[in-house]
N, C-alpha and C positions, 0 to 999 in steps of 0.2 A: 564521416553517419558517423555516429556514436552508435553505442551497443542500446544503448537506452531506445533508438531509434528504431530501432529491431525488434521491442516484446511486444504480444500481441496474443491480448487480451484472451480466454478460453472459447471455445466459438460456442459453447455452449453454457448454461444450466445445470447439465450432468455432468460436465467436464470440469468442474469444483463445485460441488456443491458443496453447501456449505454444514460444516461437522464442528467437531467442539471446538477442536485444536485451531482451527479455524476461528468461533469463537472469544479462543483464548487471545489468541496473538492480535486480533482485529483488540478487543480490550485494550488488550496492553497494549500497543502502538497510539491507541487515543490516549489513555494516561499519561504515557511517552512523553509527546510528541505535544499535550499539556504544558505538563511539567519542564521539560523546554523552551517552552512560549515559544513555541513554535505554528505559526498559521496552516490549517490545512493547505494554503496555495504556497505558502515556502515549501513545504515535504513535496506537493507535487511535484512542484517545478524543479525539484534536485531529484526526483526520479523520472523528469521524463514524462511526464504524465499530464492531460489537465484535474484542476481544481475539480470538477465536475467527477468526471474518474475516479477522483480517489475521492471525493465525497460519500461515493457508493459504494465503494472497498468498507471505509468506517461506517457505514450505516449497514452493512453484511449483503446488499444488491449486488452487488456485484463480486462475482466469483472470485478469486487467486490460483495463479499459479505458481509455482515453485518458483518460477523465475521471478515472477514480480515479488514477491514476496520478500528473497533474497536483495535485492535490490532499497526495498522499502528498510529493513530490517538496516543495511550499509550506510545508506542516508539516512536515515535518523539517530543514526549512534556517530552519525558529525556533528551533530545539534549538542548534545551531550553536555553538558557544563565543565 
């Protein structure tokens, strides 16, 4: 069983309320993803989450926990040319 399968989203919006750091992270993530030519689906699969879930993260509708943030950072780095 992969570690990614054990990632649990925050229980509520309180746990991962959107802050300026998250907004900056999300914007930088979107820019990198587009720059690297990676689709949301491809990055989501690499992170072990659904495209729909990833899309909510990128739109700022889904709070991020530190574990998932670290996984996304690692996976987007793998696509760098």
